[in-house]
N, CA, C and O atoms as a DFTB+ gen file, in Angstrom:
736 C
 N C O
     1  1      -7.858      10.543      83.516
     2  2      -8.271      10.347      82.085
     3  2      -7.679       8.927      81.215
     4  3      -6.761       8.194      81.584
     5  1      -8.440       8.809      80.062
     6  2      -8.095       7.518      79.125
     7  2      -6.636       8.265      78.664
     8  3      -6.461       9.387      78.187
     9  1      -5.652       7.186      79.000
    10  2      -4.347       7.282      78.251
    11  2      -4.286       7.357      76.753
    12  3      -3.503       8.043      76.096
    13  1      -5.449       6.361      76.196
    14  2      -5.572       6.482      74.697
    15  2      -6.150       7.792      74.173
    16  3      -5.824       8.519      73.234
    17  1      -7.121       7.855      75.094
    18  2      -8.157       8.913      74.650
    19  2      -7.575      10.589      74.681
    20  3      -7.956      11.441      73.878
    21  1      -6.811      10.774      75.530
    22  2      -6.222      11.913      75.486
    23  2      -4.981      12.115      74.480
    24  3      -4.349      13.161      74.625
    25  1      -4.656      11.411      73.689
    26  2      -3.666      11.300      72.807
    27  2      -4.251      12.121      71.896
    28  3      -5.434      11.841      71.699
    29  1      -3.770      13.160      71.189
    30  2      -4.190      13.800      70.189
    31  2      -3.523      12.848      68.840
    32  3      -2.570      12.074      68.928
    33  1      -4.436      13.203      67.428
    34  2      -4.427      12.044      66.339
    35  2      -3.817      13.366      65.624
    36  3      -4.387      14.455      65.690
    37  1      -2.623      13.158      64.948
    38  2      -1.805      14.118      63.883
    39  2      -2.183      13.551      62.631
    40  3      -2.094      12.361      62.330
    41  1      -2.693      14.659      61.785
    42  2      -3.405      14.542      60.188
    43  2      -2.253      14.616      59.485
    44  3      -1.618      15.671      59.482
    45  1      -1.855      13.604      58.851
    46  2      -0.807      13.696      57.935
    47  2      -1.446      14.363      56.613
    48  3      -2.647      14.373      56.343
    49  1      -0.411      14.914      55.847
    50  2      -0.713      15.519      54.577
    51  2      -1.379      15.457      53.573
    52  3      -0.589      15.115      52.692
    53  1      -2.634      15.610      53.029
    54  2      -3.384      15.074      52.205
    55  2      -4.696      14.150      52.961
    56  3      -5.393      13.187      52.641
    57  1      -4.583      14.936      53.975
    58  2      -5.650      13.668      55.176
    59  2      -6.747      15.234      55.649
    60  3      -6.364      16.100      56.435
    61  1      -7.919      15.239      55.031
    62  2      -8.651      16.116      55.999
    63  2      -9.955      15.187      56.706
    64  3     -10.518      14.144      56.371
    65  1     -10.107      16.124      57.830
    66  2     -11.298      15.510      58.198
    67  2     -12.194      16.588      58.874
    68  3     -11.778      17.540      59.534
    69  1     -13.543      16.274      58.591
    70  2     -15.210      17.045      58.842
    71  2     -15.696      16.130      59.809
    72  3     -15.859      14.919      59.661
    73  1     -15.943      16.921      60.955
    74  2     -17.455      16.816      62.050
    75  2     -18.662      17.457      61.136
    76  3     -18.704      18.525      60.525
    77  1     -19.490      16.549      61.252
    78  2     -20.959      17.148      60.692
    79  2     -21.442      17.229      62.097
    80  3     -20.935      16.787      63.128
    81  1     -23.027      18.194      61.811
    82  2     -23.367      18.372      63.323
    83  2     -24.075      17.360      64.241
    84  3     -24.237      17.468      65.457
    85  1     -24.447      16.404      63.475
    86  2     -24.805      15.253      64.140
    87  2     -23.612      14.105      64.586
    88  3     -23.758      12.889      64.715
    89  1     -22.652      14.750      64.731
    90  2     -21.518      13.748      65.503
    91  2     -21.093      12.655      64.496
    92  3     -20.751      11.538      64.884
    93  1     -21.124      13.008      63.194
    94  2     -20.364      12.055      62.084
    95  2     -19.045      12.645      61.644
    96  3     -18.917      13.816      61.287
    97  1     -17.823      11.521      61.708
    98  2     -17.006      12.116      61.657
    99  2     -16.465      11.132      60.175
   100  3     -16.643       9.928      59.993
   101  1     -15.657      12.296      59.109
   102  2     -15.521      11.732      57.983
   103  2     -14.247      11.814      57.736
   104  3     -13.825      12.882      58.181
   105  1     -13.385      11.161      57.211
   106  2     -12.153      11.156      57.024
   107  2     -11.843      11.118      55.434
   108  3     -12.306      10.213      54.740
   109  1     -11.107      12.055      54.941
   110  2     -10.763      11.786      53.471
   111  2      -9.201      11.824      53.493
   112  3      -8.500      12.402      54.324
   113  1      -8.721      10.959      52.219
   114  2      -7.344      10.482      52.420
   115  2      -7.140      10.263      50.834
   116  3      -8.081      10.342      50.044
   117  1      -5.582       9.930      50.385
   118  2      -5.169       9.760      49.139
   119  2      -6.146       8.331      48.939
   120  3      -6.682       8.248      47.834
   121  1      -6.357       7.451      49.705
   122  2      -6.225       6.254      49.543
   123  2      -7.949       5.975      49.815
   124  3      -8.279       4.793      49.911
   125  1      -9.004       7.006      49.934
   126  2     -10.075       6.497      50.330
   127  2     -10.542       7.630      51.142
   128  3      -9.997       8.691      51.447
   129  1     -12.027       6.983      51.489
   130  2     -12.886       8.197      52.265
   131  2     -13.426       7.259      53.536
   132  3     -13.755       6.171      53.063
   133  1     -13.589       7.282      54.666
   134  2     -14.199       6.514      55.685
   135  2     -14.890       7.789      56.463
   136  3     -14.561       8.968      56.599
   137  1     -16.185       6.867      56.981
   138  2     -16.755       7.573      58.233
   139  2     -17.206       7.124      59.540
   140  3     -17.548       5.947      59.649
   141  1     -17.243       7.705      60.294
   142  2     -17.921       7.101      61.943
   143  2     -18.340       7.609      62.539
   144  3     -17.617       8.468      63.044
   145  1     -19.914       7.570      63.056
   146  2     -20.850       8.068      64.344
   147  2     -20.290       7.876      65.352
   148  3     -19.788       6.874      65.862
   149  1     -20.417       9.185      65.723
   150  2     -19.662       9.336      67.243
   151  2     -20.664       9.295      68.447
   152  3     -21.798       9.707      68.203
   153  1     -20.433       8.911      69.546
   154  2     -21.627       9.479      70.443
   155  2     -21.608      10.407      70.512
   156  3     -20.622      11.133      70.387
   157  1     -23.310      10.879      70.861
   158  2     -23.072      12.397      71.186
   159  2     -22.866      13.172      72.067
   160  3     -22.830      14.398      71.954
   161  1     -22.641      12.259      73.463
   162  2     -21.675      13.126      74.483
   163  2     -20.414      13.159      74.155
   164  3     -19.908      14.182      74.616
   165  1     -19.495      12.374      73.440
   166  2     -18.226      12.726      73.023
   167  2     -17.784      13.751      72.054
   168  3     -18.344      13.827      70.961
   169  1     -16.749      14.602      72.401
   170  2     -16.678      16.094      71.467
   171  2     -15.570      15.566      70.524
   172  3     -14.831      14.715      71.020
   173  1     -15.392      15.847      69.553
   174  2     -14.433      15.996      68.280
   175  2     -13.948      17.332      67.772
   176  3     -14.633      18.119      67.119
   177  1     -12.721      17.500      68.133
   178  2     -12.637      18.717      67.434
   179  2     -11.192      18.646      66.679
   180  3     -10.239      17.946      67.023
   181  1     -11.262      19.583      65.509
   182  2     -10.172      19.644      64.514
   183  2      -9.492      21.305      64.480
   184  3      -9.993      22.298      63.952
   185  1      -8.109      21.186      65.281
   186  2      -7.384      22.511      65.104
   187  2      -5.834      22.242      64.084
   188  3      -4.730      21.718      64.233
   189  1      -6.660      23.023      62.945
   190  2      -4.872      22.642      62.534
   191  2      -4.494      21.068      61.632
   192  3      -5.168      20.638      60.696
   193  1      -3.587      20.586      62.057
   194  2      -3.429      19.166      61.915
   195  2      -3.459      18.251      62.975
   196  3      -2.909      17.150      62.992
   197  1      -4.270      18.874      64.038
   198  2      -4.271      17.963      65.133
   199  2      -5.627      17.696      65.436
   200  3      -6.302      18.691      65.702
   201  1      -6.204      16.568      65.459
   202  2      -7.836      16.035      65.834
   203  2      -7.592      15.421      67.760
   204  3      -6.867      14.530      68.203
   205  1      -8.446      16.265      68.394
   206  2      -8.513      15.766      69.696
   207  2      -9.818      15.441      70.144
   208  3     -10.828      15.966      69.677
   209  1      -9.817      14.554      71.073
   210  2     -11.482      13.912      71.216
   211  2     -11.717      14.120      72.978
   212  3     -10.866      13.754      73.789
   213  1     -12.740      14.629      73.282
   214  2     -12.955      14.831      74.780
   215  2     -14.207      14.117      75.148
   216  3     -15.066      13.582      74.447
   217  1     -14.057      14.275      76.658
   218  2     -15.523      13.431      77.286
   219  2     -15.753      14.821      78.076
   220  3     -14.990      15.768      78.267
   221  1     -17.086      14.592      78.462
   222  2     -17.443      15.866      79.229
   223  2     -17.212      15.187      81.029
   224  3     -16.589      15.833      81.872
   225  1     -17.641      14.264      81.226
   226  2     -17.733      13.442      82.723
   227  2     -16.690      12.488      82.807
   228  3     -15.961      12.225      81.850
   229  1     -16.582      11.877      84.103
   230  2     -15.544      10.911      84.633
   231  2     -16.169       9.661      84.642
   232  3     -15.476       8.702      84.981
   233  1     -17.326       9.478      84.341
   234  2     -18.293       8.364      84.087
   235  2     -17.840       6.947      83.529
   236  3     -17.744       7.006      82.303
   237  1     -17.573       5.866      83.965
   238  2     -17.093       4.814      83.454
   239  2     -17.588       4.621      81.958
   240  3     -16.804       4.118      81.153
   241  1     -18.897       5.015      81.546
   242  2     -19.358       5.055      79.780
   243  2     -18.589       5.916      79.292
   244  3     -17.935       5.669      78.278
   245  1     -18.528       7.067      79.916
   246  2     -17.609       8.192      78.820
   247  2     -16.332       8.234      79.011
   248  3     -15.712       9.067      78.350
   249  1     -15.735       7.541      79.762
   250  2     -14.161       7.259      79.835
   251  2     -14.088       6.183      78.506
   252  3     -13.464       6.414      77.470
   253  1     -15.026       4.721      78.847
   254  2     -14.519       3.765      78.259
   255  2     -15.071       4.309      76.306
   256  3     -14.539       3.846      75.297
   257  1     -16.190       5.331      76.322
   258  2     -15.964       5.656      74.735
   259  2     -14.840       6.487      74.185
   260  3     -14.396       6.428      73.039
   261  1     -14.433       7.288      75.183
   262  2     -13.382       8.103      75.030
   263  2     -12.064       7.684      74.697
   264  3     -11.319       8.542      74.224
   265  1     -11.651       6.569      74.847
   266  2     -10.538       5.911      74.134
   267  2     -10.844       4.935      73.067
   268  3      -9.923       4.605      72.320
   269  1     -12.453       4.249      72.843
   270  2     -12.707       3.898      71.791
   271  2     -12.811       4.734      70.632
   272  3     -12.079       4.409      69.697
   273  1     -13.791       6.066      70.418
   274  2     -13.730       6.670      69.260
   275  2     -12.147       7.527      68.729
   276  3     -11.893       8.080      67.659
   277  1     -11.597       7.410      69.526
   278  2     -10.035       7.854      69.186
   279  2      -9.278       6.812      68.940
   280  3      -8.306       7.138      68.259
   281  1      -9.305       5.805      69.180
   282  2      -8.499       4.815      68.468
   283  2      -9.415       4.458      67.262
   284  3      -8.842       3.814      66.383
   285  1     -10.836       4.773      67.028
   286  2     -11.248       3.981      65.718
   287  2     -10.761       5.164      64.910
   288  3     -10.223       4.891      63.837
   289  1     -10.883       6.659      65.321
   290  2     -10.785       7.815      64.446
   291  2      -9.232       7.883      63.936
   292  3      -9.007       8.394      62.839
   293  1      -8.217       7.395      64.692
   294  2      -6.727       7.057      64.357
   295  2      -6.673       6.320      63.568
   296  3      -5.821       6.512      62.700
   297  1      -7.568       5.087      63.467
   298  2      -7.338       3.635      62.538
   299  2      -7.787       4.462      60.875
   300  3      -7.174       4.320      59.817
   301  1      -9.202       5.433      61.154
   302  2      -9.081       5.440      59.754
   303  2      -8.407       6.505      59.336
   304  3      -8.419       6.693      58.120
   305  1      -7.611       7.525      60.242
   306  2      -6.478       8.356      59.416
   307  2      -5.334       7.370      59.188
   308  3      -4.667       7.510      58.163
   309  1      -5.123       6.665      59.801
   310  2      -3.988       5.512      58.920
   311  2      -4.517       5.140      57.916
   312  3      -3.938       5.249      56.835
   313  1      -5.395       4.760      57.993
   314  2      -6.290       3.483      56.731
   315  2      -6.017       4.611      55.069
   316  3      -5.564       4.364      53.951
   317  1      -6.641       5.985      55.809
   318  2      -6.891       6.756      54.445
   319  2      -5.383       7.224      54.121
   320  3      -5.310       7.553      52.937
   321  1      -4.273       7.345      54.736
   322  2      -3.400       8.008      54.388
   323  2      -2.525       6.606      54.068
   324  3      -2.194       6.603      52.882
   325  1      -2.043       5.377      54.813
   326  2      -1.271       4.508      54.672
   327  2      -1.900       3.446      54.062
   328  3      -1.628       3.281      52.873
   329  1      -2.640       2.718      54.559
   330  2      -3.609       1.509      54.260
   331  2      -3.364       0.746      55.130
   332  3      -2.711       1.178      56.080
   333  1      -3.852      -0.857      55.125
   334  2      -3.649      -1.638      56.024
   335  2      -3.251      -3.245      54.854
   336  3      -3.531      -3.165      53.658
   337  1      -2.853      -4.057      55.210
   338  2      -2.466      -5.057      54.579
   339  2      -2.152      -6.343      55.574
   340  3      -1.385      -6.244      56.531
   341  1      -2.904      -7.667      55.192
   342  2      -2.584      -8.630      55.745
   343  2      -2.606      -9.751      55.067
   344  3      -3.702      -9.960      54.547
   345  1      -1.660     -10.701      54.840
   346  2      -0.787     -11.569      54.400
   347  2      -1.405     -12.887      55.291
   348  3      -1.456     -12.899      56.521
   349  1      -1.845     -13.950      54.437
   350  2      -2.063     -15.353      54.683
   351  2      -1.574     -15.924      54.463
   352  3      -1.042     -15.685      53.379
   353  1      -1.190     -17.181      55.082
   354  2      -0.609     -18.406      54.135
   355  2      -1.116     -19.892      54.123
   356  3      -1.624     -20.218      55.195
   357  1      -1.099     -20.726      53.299
   358  2      -2.075     -21.577      53.001
   359  2      -1.088     -23.188      52.981
   360  3      -0.479     -23.751      52.072
   361  1      -1.278     -23.492      54.256
   362  2       0.069     -24.715      54.613
   363  2      -0.979     -25.641      54.370
   364  3      -2.046     -25.449      54.953
   365  1      -0.820     -26.906      53.379
   366  2      -0.764     -28.049      53.648
   367  2      -0.528     -28.526      51.898
   368  3      -0.228     -27.744      50.996
   369  1      -0.784     -30.164      51.749
   370  2      -0.475     -30.187      50.601
   371  2      -1.689     -30.271      49.738
   372  3      -2.735     -30.826      50.075
   373  1      -1.442     -29.610      48.470
   374  2      -2.641     -29.332      47.468
   375  2      -3.226     -28.175      47.577
   376  3      -3.988     -27.930      46.641
   377  1      -3.119     -27.107      48.648
   378  2      -3.864     -26.111      49.052
   379  2      -3.326     -25.464      47.978
   380  3      -2.182     -25.630      47.557
   381  1      -4.302     -24.591      47.453
   382  2      -4.225     -23.497      46.108
   383  2      -5.196     -22.379      46.881
   384  3      -5.843     -22.465      47.925
   385  1      -5.018     -21.272      45.902
   386  2      -5.714     -20.056      46.473
   387  2      -5.349     -19.139      44.727
   388  3      -4.231     -18.892      44.273
   389  1      -6.796     -18.792      44.040
   390  2      -6.558     -18.210      43.057
   391  2      -7.522     -16.665      42.944
   392  3      -8.749     -16.753      42.936
   393  1      -6.953     -15.524      42.876
   394  2      -7.988     -14.438      42.903
   395  2      -8.731     -13.921      41.526
   396  3      -8.232     -13.210      40.654
   397  1      -9.751     -14.343      41.558
   398  2     -10.125     -13.504      39.919
   399  2     -11.195     -12.453      40.207
   400  3     -12.309     -12.603      40.709
   401  1     -10.593     -11.367      39.772
   402  2     -11.161     -10.240      40.371
   403  2     -11.515      -9.993      41.874
   404  3     -10.584     -10.025      42.678
   405  1     -12.720      -9.761      42.297
   406  2     -13.138      -9.967      43.757
   407  2     -13.847     -11.225      44.398
   408  3     -14.584     -11.320      45.379
   409  1     -13.298     -12.294      43.370
   410  2     -13.815     -13.657      44.067
   411  2     -12.347     -14.300      44.094
   412  3     -11.505     -14.240      43.198
   413  1     -12.217     -15.110      45.698
   414  2     -11.357     -15.626      45.855
   415  2     -11.428     -16.965      45.679
   416  3     -12.362     -17.327      46.394
   417  1     -10.758     -18.327      44.881
   418  2     -11.109     -19.537      45.076
   419  2     -10.001     -19.941      45.892
   420  3      -8.896     -19.401      45.846
   421  1     -10.284     -20.811      46.572
   422  2      -9.695     -21.924      47.768
   423  2      -9.973     -23.114      47.274
   424  3     -11.079     -23.622      47.088
   425  1      -8.424     -23.736      46.973
   426  2      -8.575     -25.399      47.485
   427  2      -8.068     -25.901      48.461
   428  3      -6.843     -25.924      48.581
   429  1      -9.137     -26.569      49.651
   430  2      -8.199     -26.700      51.121
   431  2      -8.495     -28.038      51.027
   432  3      -9.245     -28.267      51.976
   433  1      -8.350     -28.843      50.528
   434  2      -8.366     -30.402      51.028
   435  2     -10.025     -31.039      50.991
   436  3     -10.237     -32.251      50.988
   437  1     -11.050     -30.078      50.967
   438  2     -12.166     -30.284      51.017
   439  2     -12.857     -30.991      49.592
   440  3     -12.319     -30.655      48.537
   441  1     -13.668     -31.660      49.535
   442  2     -14.463     -32.246      47.894
   443  2     -14.497     -31.356      47.343
   444  3     -14.111     -31.525      46.186
   445  1     -14.829     -30.230      47.606
   446  2     -15.191     -29.027      46.859
   447  2     -14.362     -27.974      47.079
   448  3     -13.761     -27.973      48.154
   449  1     -14.077     -26.536      45.866
   450  2     -13.602     -25.905      46.167
   451  2     -14.303     -24.447      47.013
   452  3     -15.489     -24.239      47.268
   453  1     -13.313     -23.731      47.262
   454  2     -14.751     -22.657      48.275
   455  2     -14.401     -21.343      47.605
   456  3     -13.249     -20.938      47.447
   457  1     -15.565     -20.684      47.204
   458  2     -15.871     -19.391      46.501
   459  2     -16.080     -18.120      47.508
   460  3     -17.100     -17.921      48.167
   461  1     -14.795     -17.217      47.494
   462  2     -15.438     -15.944      48.497
   463  2     -15.245     -14.748      47.695
   464  3     -14.233     -14.353      47.116
   465  1     -16.528     -14.197      47.778
   466  2     -16.940     -12.789      47.073
   467  2     -16.392     -11.889      48.131
   468  3     -17.016     -11.775      49.186
   469  1     -15.123     -11.152      47.907
   470  2     -14.218     -10.038      48.660
   471  2     -14.986      -9.099      48.394
   472  3     -15.501      -9.107      47.276
   473  1     -15.290      -8.049      49.292
   474  2     -15.908      -6.781      49.214
   475  2     -15.260      -5.695      48.674
   476  3     -14.164      -5.349      49.114
   477  1     -16.074      -4.832      47.327
   478  2     -15.233      -4.006      46.638
   479  2     -13.960      -3.157      47.250
   480  3     -12.900      -2.723      46.798
   481  1     -14.580      -3.153      48.421
   482  2     -13.315      -1.816      49.378
   483  2     -12.036      -2.451      49.751
   484  3     -11.125      -1.885      50.354
   485  1     -12.045      -4.053      49.215
   486  2     -10.824      -4.897      49.777
   487  2      -9.924      -5.275      48.295
   488  3     -10.378      -6.232      47.668
   489  1      -9.206      -4.875      47.955
   490  2      -8.005      -5.523      47.089
   491  2      -7.834      -6.840      47.448
   492  3      -7.857      -7.049      48.661
   493  1      -7.617      -8.069      46.504
   494  2      -6.958      -9.510      47.510
   495  2      -6.631     -10.006      46.118
   496  3      -7.412     -10.043      45.167
   497  1      -5.140     -10.448      46.141
   498  2      -4.231     -11.115      45.453
   499  2      -3.652     -12.210      45.701
   500  3      -3.281     -12.259      46.874
   501  1      -3.397     -13.172      45.064
   502  2      -3.155     -14.467      45.457
   503  2      -1.516     -14.659      44.666
   504  3      -1.345     -14.252      43.517
   505  1      -0.724     -15.131      45.229
   506  2       0.293     -15.850      44.925
   507  2       0.916     -17.225      45.005
   508  3       0.788     -17.662      46.149
   509  1       1.424     -17.903      44.353
   510  2       1.514     -18.920      44.736
   511  2       3.219     -19.291      43.558
   512  3       3.388     -19.367      42.341
   513  1       4.083     -19.417      44.691
   514  2       5.507     -19.858      43.800
   515  2       5.535     -21.375      43.946
   516  3       4.635     -22.042      44.458
   517  1       6.833     -21.907      43.365
   518  2       7.288     -22.996      43.459
   519  2       7.774     -23.017      44.901
   520  3       8.058     -22.090      45.658
   521  1       7.790     -24.450      45.081
   522  2       8.537     -24.636      46.392
   523  2       7.966     -24.044      47.637
   524  3       8.786     -24.054      48.556
   525  1       6.782     -23.520      47.951
   526  2       7.058     -22.608      48.600
   527  2       4.872     -22.399      48.896
   528  3       4.384     -22.252      47.775
   529  1       4.099     -22.381      49.655
   530  2       3.137     -22.095      50.090
   531  2       2.250     -20.960      49.272
   532  3       2.808     -19.930      48.894
   533  1       0.775     -21.203      49.002
   534  2       0.300     -20.305      48.746
   535  2       0.167     -19.098      49.770
   536  3       0.040     -19.262      50.983
   537  1       0.218     -17.652      49.023
   538  2       0.107     -16.447      50.005
   539  2      -1.015     -15.720      49.377
   540  3      -1.024     -15.563      48.156
   541  1      -2.405     -15.053      50.481
   542  2      -2.941     -14.400      49.950
   543  2      -2.878     -12.907      50.498
   544  3      -2.682     -12.853      51.712
   545  1      -2.964     -12.077      50.055
   546  2      -2.638     -10.630      50.354
   547  2      -3.944      -9.832      50.239
   548  3      -4.423      -9.614      49.126
   549  1      -4.452      -9.451      51.207
   550  2      -5.666      -8.546      51.159
   551  2      -4.907      -7.002      51.587
   552  3      -3.864      -6.886      52.230
   553  1      -5.772      -5.861      51.021
   554  2      -5.339      -4.432      51.133
   555  2      -6.511      -3.747      51.054
   556  3      -7.349      -4.018      50.194
   557  1      -6.696      -2.657      52.081
   558  2      -7.651      -2.254      52.135
   559  2      -7.440      -0.781      53.273
   560  3      -6.461      -0.682      54.012
   561  1      -8.433       0.147      53.217
   562  2      -8.001       1.380      53.847
   563  2      -8.993       1.506      55.483
   564  3      -8.997       2.333      56.395
   565  1      -9.647       0.400      55.256
   566  2     -11.016       0.185      56.404
   567  2     -10.356      -0.985      57.366
   568  3     -10.485      -2.197      57.195
   569  1      -9.604      -0.318      58.439
   570  2      -8.998      -1.994      59.151
   571  2      -9.915      -2.685      60.233
   572  3      -9.390      -3.436      61.055
   573  1     -11.669      -2.379      60.258
   574  2     -12.333      -3.430      60.515
   575  2     -12.568      -4.009      59.653
   576  3     -12.223      -5.133      60.016
   577  1     -13.010      -4.120      58.477
   578  2     -13.544      -4.629      57.466
   579  2     -12.367      -5.637      56.921
   580  3     -12.673      -6.824      56.806
   581  1     -11.198      -5.273      56.620
   582  2      -9.818      -6.284      56.101
   583  2      -9.646      -7.238      57.097
   584  3      -9.269      -8.351      56.728
   585  1      -9.911      -6.974      58.702
   586  2      -9.764      -8.156      59.818
   587  2     -11.302      -8.693      59.555
   588  3     -11.434      -9.888      59.819
   589  1     -11.999      -8.300      59.277
   590  2     -13.044      -8.951      59.023
   591  2     -13.169     -10.260      57.884
   592  3     -13.602     -11.396      58.074
   593  1     -12.803      -9.846      57.056
   594  2     -12.624     -10.907      55.763
   595  2     -11.030     -11.785      55.926
   596  3     -10.785     -12.831      55.324
   597  1     -10.259     -11.222      56.685
   598  2      -9.219     -11.970      57.258
   599  2      -9.435     -13.106      58.145
   600  3      -8.609     -14.008      58.286
   601  1     -10.467     -13.051      58.693
   602  2     -10.936     -14.169      59.798
   603  2     -12.003     -15.107      59.165
   604  3     -12.045     -16.313      59.407
   605  1     -12.721     -14.565      58.472
   606  2     -13.582     -15.174      57.494
   607  2     -13.118     -16.144      56.503
   608  3     -13.779     -17.108      56.117
   609  1     -11.439     -15.697      55.949
   610  2     -10.871     -16.355      55.180
   611  2     -10.084     -17.475      56.246
   612  3      -9.471     -18.419      55.747
   613  1     -10.135     -17.336      57.438
   614  2      -9.117     -18.372      58.320
   615  2      -9.839     -19.219      58.667
   616  3      -9.443     -20.359      58.914
   617  1     -11.242     -18.783      58.774
   618  2     -12.321     -19.735      59.301
   619  2     -12.633     -20.918      58.530
   620  3     -13.307     -21.804      59.056
   621  1     -12.136     -21.051      57.107
   622  2     -12.230     -22.111      56.127
   623  2     -11.762     -23.374      56.767
   624  3     -12.343     -24.459      56.732
   625  1     -10.361     -23.020      57.498
   626  2      -9.343     -24.466      57.376
   627  2      -8.412     -23.613      58.676
   628  3      -7.491     -22.923      58.240
   629  1      -8.575     -23.620      60.045
   630  2      -7.831     -23.127      60.955
   631  2      -6.493     -24.118      61.016
   632  3      -6.485     -25.240      60.508
   633  1      -5.638     -23.671      61.548
   634  2      -4.126     -24.337      61.700
   635  2      -4.517     -24.939      62.563
   636  3      -5.058     -24.465      63.562
   637  1      -4.314     -26.105      62.336
   638  2      -4.252     -27.410      63.748
   639  2      -2.785     -27.513      64.135
   640  3      -1.761     -27.173      63.542
   641  1      -3.013     -28.120      65.382
   642  2      -1.491     -28.409      66.201
   643  2      -0.812     -29.318      66.048
   644  3       0.042     -29.533      66.909
   645  1      -0.898     -30.023      65.134
   646  2      -0.071     -31.596      65.099
   647  2       0.778     -31.211      63.936
   648  3       1.944     -30.848      64.091
   649  1       0.058     -31.306      62.486
   650  2       0.821     -30.908      61.534
   651  2       0.965     -29.431      61.400
   652  3       2.163     -29.202      61.239
   653  1       0.274     -28.332      61.396
   654  2       0.370     -27.225      61.124
   655  2      -0.204     -26.752      60.412
   656  3      -0.072     -25.555      60.157
   657  1      -1.289     -27.744      59.667
   658  2      -1.731     -27.620      58.145
   659  2      -3.067     -26.602      58.437
   660  3      -3.549     -26.663      59.568
   661  1      -3.491     -25.958      57.756
   662  2      -4.409     -24.812      57.683
   663  2      -4.146     -23.508      56.859
   664  3      -3.503     -23.715      55.829
   665  1      -4.597     -21.882      57.151
   666  2      -4.470     -21.411      56.932
   667  2      -4.127     -20.373      58.690
   668  3      -4.780     -20.362      59.734
   669  1      -2.574     -19.489      58.212
   670  2      -2.449     -19.101      59.252
   671  2      -1.951     -17.315      58.536
   672  3      -2.045     -16.955      57.363
   673  1      -1.538     -16.664      59.496
   674  2      -0.951     -15.203      59.138
   675  2       0.629     -15.319      59.121
   676  3       1.457     -15.789      59.902
   677  1       0.674     -14.817      58.148
   678  2       2.107     -15.102      57.964
   679  2       2.918     -14.293      59.259
   680  3       2.655     -13.206      59.772
   681  1       4.157     -15.414      59.608
   682  2       4.642     -14.801      60.873
   683  2       4.072     -15.490      62.216
   684  3       4.599     -15.754      63.297
   685  1       2.728     -15.677      61.675
   686  2       2.352     -16.597      63.244
   687  2       2.800     -17.750      63.608
   688  3       2.811     -18.668      62.788
   689  1       3.237     -17.928      64.844
   690  2       3.730     -19.107      65.508
   691  2       2.693     -20.011      65.623
   692  3       1.704     -19.466      66.112
   693  1       2.523     -21.231      65.354
   694  2       1.492     -21.894      65.295
   695  2       2.085     -23.023      66.610
   696  3       3.080     -23.734      66.468
   697  1       1.203     -22.978      67.900
   698  2       1.832     -24.274      68.834
   699  2       1.408     -25.505      68.505
   700  3       0.353     -25.940      68.044
   701  1       2.373     -25.957      68.810
   702  2       2.599     -27.734      68.673
   703  2       2.546     -28.692      69.135
   704  3       3.403     -28.928      69.986
   705  1       1.891     -29.367      68.940
   706  2       1.709     -30.366      70.340
   707  2       2.062     -31.972      69.796
   708  3       1.716     -32.354      68.678
   709  1       2.561     -32.554      70.451
   710  2       3.381     -33.977      70.242
   711  2       2.339     -34.710      70.561
   712  3       1.759     -34.733      71.647
   713  1       1.972     -35.638      69.090
   714  2       1.595     -36.656      68.871
   715  2       1.325     -37.726      70.031
   716  3       1.915     -37.755      71.110
   717  1       0.174     -38.729      69.539
   718  2       0.247     -40.017      70.796
   719  2       1.294     -40.931      70.952
   720  3       1.321     -41.790      71.833
   721  1       2.576     -40.667      69.692
   722  2       3.719     -41.542      69.796
   723  2       4.608     -40.943      71.063
   724  3       5.187     -41.775      71.760
   725  1       4.716     -39.806      71.330
   726  2       5.313     -39.061      71.867
   727  2       5.192     -39.681      73.543
   728  3       6.102     -39.773      74.366
   729  1       3.726     -40.059      73.696
   730  2       3.534     -40.130      75.140
   731  2       4.183     -41.357      75.694
   732  3       4.266     -41.529      76.911
   733  1       4.758     -42.422      74.610
   734  2       4.793     -43.341      75.275
   735  2       6.828     -43.467      75.394
   736  3       7.354     -44.365      76.051
């Protein structure tokens, strides 16, 4: 049995889950509403405040889908009840970030500024304090979407190993390399 798949999903107060006949799971909570289509072989049942995911056989395909859909449903439940937050730090001289509504303006040392239109489900804020690096904060109830937006922002200037310049997650350790002078 899948170790993740067999764990029940506890539903916190204020979160409701409905399963439609065509196997679409909808989760509604105080922070929003999310839905996920589930494979027809996987069964999702809700009893009180506990949601369970079961599989029909022990085939490798069913075993992998079992854990996958349990994890996706759990991420939706956590998202609509608590939400997700990702903080990214811009490390570099002259790097700036400014959020104007759903448009994020980034100055990353290129000859032009980068403008990113953030999806409406994701709230973006940019904070620039004196003597510290700018920090971009993303908030959303959709874990997959917020991760995709964070990866897109990071792709504009990945951290490089010599000086550590670039966009990194807050708390991330960048593996540093010694320069060519260290080899002599």
